[in-house]
C-alpha positions as CSV (number, residue, x, y, z in Angstrom):
1,M,102.7,176.2,-23.8
2,N,103.9,179.2,-21.8
3,T,104.1,182.7,-23.1
4,A,107.9,182.8,-23.5
5,T,107.8,179.6,-25.6
6,S,105.0,180.9,-27.8
7,L,106.8,184.2,-28.4
8,S,110.0,182.4,-29.3
9,R,108.3,180.2,-31.8
10,R,106.6,183.2,-33.4
11,F,109.9,185.0,-33.6
12,L,111.5,182.0,-35.2
13,T,108.7,181.8,-37.8
14,V,109.0,185.5,-38.7
15,S,112.7,185.2,-38.9
16,L,112.6,182.3,-41.3
17,W,110.0,184.0,-43.4
18,L,112.2,187.1,-43.7
19,L,115.2,185.0,-44.7
20,L,113.2,183.2,-47.3
21,M,112.0,186.5,-48.8
22,A,115.6,187.9,-49.0
23,A,116.7,184.8,-50.8
24,L,114.0,184.9,-53.4
25,P,115.0,185.8,-57.0
26,A,113.4,188.8,-58.6
27,S,111.2,186.6,-60.8
28,A,109.5,185.4,-57.6
29,L,108.2,188.8,-56.9
30,A,105.7,189.0,-59.7
31,G,102.9,190.4,-57.5
32,N,105.1,193.2,-56.2
33,R,104.0,196.5,-57.9
34,D,107.2,198.3,-56.9
35,V,109.8,196.0,-58.6
36,L,110.8,198.6,-61.1
37,W,111.0,201.4,-58.5
38,T,113.1,199.1,-56.3
39,I,115.5,198.3,-59.2
40,L,115.9,202.0,-59.8
41,N,116.8,202.7,-56.2
42,T,118.9,199.6,-55.4
43,C,120.4,198.1,-58.5
44,L,121.9,200.8,-60.7
45,D,125.0,201.6,-58.7
46,P,127.1,198.5,-58.0
47,T,129.6,200.5,-56.0
48,V,127.3,201.0,-53.0
49,A,127.9,199.0,-49.8
50,D,126.2,195.6,-49.6
51,Y,125.0,196.0,-53.3
52,C,124.6,192.3,-53.9
53,S,122.5,191.7,-50.8
54,S,120.3,194.8,-51.2
55,C,119.6,194.5,-55.0
56,R,117.4,191.6,-56.0
57,A,118.3,191.8,-59.7
58,P,121.9,193.0,-59.9
59,L,123.4,194.5,-63.0
60,D,124.4,191.8,-65.5
61,V,128.0,193.1,-65.4
62,A,128.3,192.9,-61.6
63,P,130.3,190.0,-60.2
64,C,127.4,188.6,-58.2
65,A,125.3,188.3,-61.3
66,A,127.4,185.6,-62.8
67,S,125.5,182.8,-61.0
68,R,122.1,184.3,-61.9
69,G,120.0,183.9,-65.0
70,C,118.8,186.5,-67.4
71,R,115.5,187.0,-65.6
72,D,117.2,187.8,-62.3
73,T,119.6,190.4,-63.5
74,T,119.3,194.0,-64.8
75,Q,120.7,195.1,-68.1
76,V,121.0,198.9,-68.6
77,W,121.0,200.1,-72.2
78,V,121.3,203.9,-71.6
79,E,121.0,206.1,-68.6
80,T,121.0,209.8,-68.0
81,Q,120.2,212.0,-64.9
82,E,116.5,211.9,-65.8
83,F,115.9,208.5,-67.5
84,V,117.1,205.0,-67.8
85,A,116.5,202.4,-70.4
86,L,116.5,198.7,-69.3
87,R,116.1,195.3,-71.0
88,D,112.7,193.9,-70.2
89,R,112.7,190.3,-68.8
90,K,110.6,189.3,-71.8
91,M,113.7,189.4,-73.9
92,C,115.2,186.5,-72.0
93,D,115.5,183.3,-74.0
94,C,114.6,185.2,-77.2
95,T,116.5,185.7,-80.5
96,E,118.6,188.8,-81.0
97,E,116.0,190.2,-83.3
98,F,113.4,190.4,-80.6
99,V,113.3,193.8,-78.8
100,H,111.5,194.8,-75.6
101,G,112.9,197.6,-73.5
102,L,111.6,199.7,-70.7
103,V,112.3,203.4,-70.3
104,L,111.7,204.9,-66.8
105,P,112.0,208.2,-65.2
106,R,114.4,208.2,-62.3
107,T,112.0,210.1,-60.1
108,K,108.7,208.6,-58.7
109,V,106.0,208.8,-61.3
110,T,103.2,206.3,-61.1
111,G,102.0,206.2,-64.6
112,V,99.8,207.9,-67.3
113,E,97.6,209.4,-64.6
114,D,100.4,211.1,-62.8
115,P,100.6,214.9,-63.4
116,K,104.3,214.7,-62.9
117,R,104.8,212.5,-66.0
118,P,107.9,214.0,-67.8
119,E,107.4,215.3,-71.3
120,G,111.0,214.4,-72.3
121,I,110.5,210.7,-71.7
122,W,109.1,210.2,-75.2
123,K,112.0,211.7,-77.0
124,F,114.4,209.7,-75.0
125,A,112.4,206.5,-75.6
126,W,112.2,207.1,-79.3
127,A,116.0,207.5,-79.5
128,I,116.3,204.1,-77.8
129,A,113.8,202.6,-80.3
130,Q,115.9,204.0,-83.2
131,S,119.0,202.4,-81.8
132,R,117.3,199.0,-81.4
133,I,114.7,198.8,-84.2
134,P,116.1,199.7,-87.7
135,E,112.8,199.8,-89.4
136,D,111.1,203.2,-88.7
137,A,107.6,201.9,-89.5
138,E,108.0,199.0,-87.0
139,R,109.0,201.2,-83.9
140,A,106.4,201.6,-81.2
141,L,106.3,203.2,-77.8
142,A,103.6,202.0,-75.4
143,V,102.3,203.0,-72.0
144,N,99.5,200.9,-70.5
145,P,96.4,202.2,-68.8
146,T,96.4,202.3,-65.0
147,G,94.1,199.3,-64.8
148,K,96.1,197.2,-67.2
149,R,99.6,197.5,-65.7
150,D,101.4,195.5,-63.0
151,Q,103.9,198.2,-61.9
152,D,103.3,201.6,-60.3
153,Q,106.4,203.3,-61.8
154,L,105.9,204.9,-65.2
155,H,107.6,202.8,-67.9
156,V,107.4,203.2,-71.7
157,H,107.6,199.9,-73.6
158,V,110.0,200.0,-76.5
159,V,108.7,197.4,-78.9
160,R,107.8,196.4,-82.4
161,L,104.3,196.9,-83.9
162,Q,102.2,194.0,-84.9
163,K,101.9,193.7,-88.6
164,D,98.3,194.7,-88.8
165,A,98.4,197.2,-86.0
166,R,98.1,200.4,-88.2
167,R,94.9,199.1,-89.8
168,R,93.4,198.4,-86.4
169,F,94.4,201.5,-84.4
170,A,93.1,203.7,-87.3
171,K,89.7,203.1,-85.6
172,A,90.9,204.2,-82.2
173,P,91.2,207.9,-81.1
174,N,94.5,209.2,-82.7
175,C,96.2,212.3,-83.8
176,Q,99.3,213.4,-85.6
177,V,101.9,215.4,-83.8
178,A,105.1,217.1,-85.0
179,D,107.0,216.9,-81.8
180,L,107.2,214.2,-79.1
181,H,106.8,216.8,-76.4
182,E,103.2,217.0,-77.5
183,V,102.4,213.4,-76.7
184,W,101.0,213.7,-73.1
185,G,98.8,216.7,-73.8
186,T,97.5,215.2,-77.1
187,A,96.8,211.9,-75.5
188,C,94.9,213.6,-72.6
189,R,92.7,215.6,-75.1
190,L,92.0,212.5,-77.2
191,A,91.0,210.5,-74.1
192,Q,88.8,213.2,-72.8
193,A,87.0,213.6,-76.1
194,A,86.4,209.8,-76.3
195,G,85.2,209.7,-72.7
196,Y,88.1,207.5,-71.5
197,A,88.7,207.9,-67.7
198,D,91.6,205.5,-68.0
199,Y,93.7,205.0,-71.1
200,G,97.0,203.8,-72.5
201,V,99.1,205.6,-75.1
202,L,100.8,204.3,-78.2
203,V,103.3,206.4,-80.2
204,V,104.5,205.4,-83.7
205,S,105.9,207.2,-86.7
206,D,103.3,208.7,-89.0
207,T,103.6,207.8,-92.7
208,K,102.9,211.5,-93.5
209,G,105.7,212.8,-91.2
210,G,106.0,213.3,-87.5
211,Y,104.4,210.9,-85.1
212,L,101.0,209.3,-84.5
213,V,99.5,209.3,-80.9
214,V,96.9,206.7,-80.2
215,V,94.9,206.2,-77.0
216,D,93.0,203.0,-76.0
217,R,91.3,201.7,-72.9
218,A,93.0,198.3,-73.6
219,S,96.6,197.5,-73.0
220,T,98.4,199.3,-75.9
221,E,101.4,197.0,-75.4
222,K,99.4,193.8,-75.8
223,T,96.8,195.1,-78.4
224,Y,99.2,196.7,-80.9
225,T,102.8,195.5,-80.3
226,L,104.8,192.3,-80.0
227,P,105.5,192.1,-76.3
228,R,106.8,188.5,-76.3
229,C,108.9,186.4,-78.7
230,R,106.7,183.4,-78.2
């Protein structure tokens, strides 16, 4: 085989691989830790040129979403200049009562460890929870530890608490706060006092008023909330 033929075959192989990747639905990119960041940058504005080819999970109201399933589309609940609330794919194929949303900053913030984490995200996320989960005692906001997440864009899970969660997280480091702007600072102090180098954060209503901030080295989403309907 001469050099020209070899190069041609390599070029063809690479080209076919790129075409295959472009055709893959969003659900096929489970190992990609930048899916959420990509959605923020390519899927929220359907008026941009080549929207349907550049966005892997188009808005569910976009014409090109009609032929795609729930897991391969993006549903926006609320958006502002700072934050956006999305339906999590875990809601697909579930009853209307099941709730799992994601609240993300529109700027690059990796997660709980990032000093750029915005204070206002908790208040925004709580408002989303209030609009989706009528029962105050069942509302929960969760951010997973660095080592327990699969995406490197900060996202707050808007979910329901497990029925026995309050009894169990009473044994974890926790503290009552009056204002949601206190969450990050309080969580950091709790983690430092407990010797946690990596930690997740859970925020729920406090039966005595205000909010309860809980930190845990485990996934707060999986340990204390209902992340899936089945």
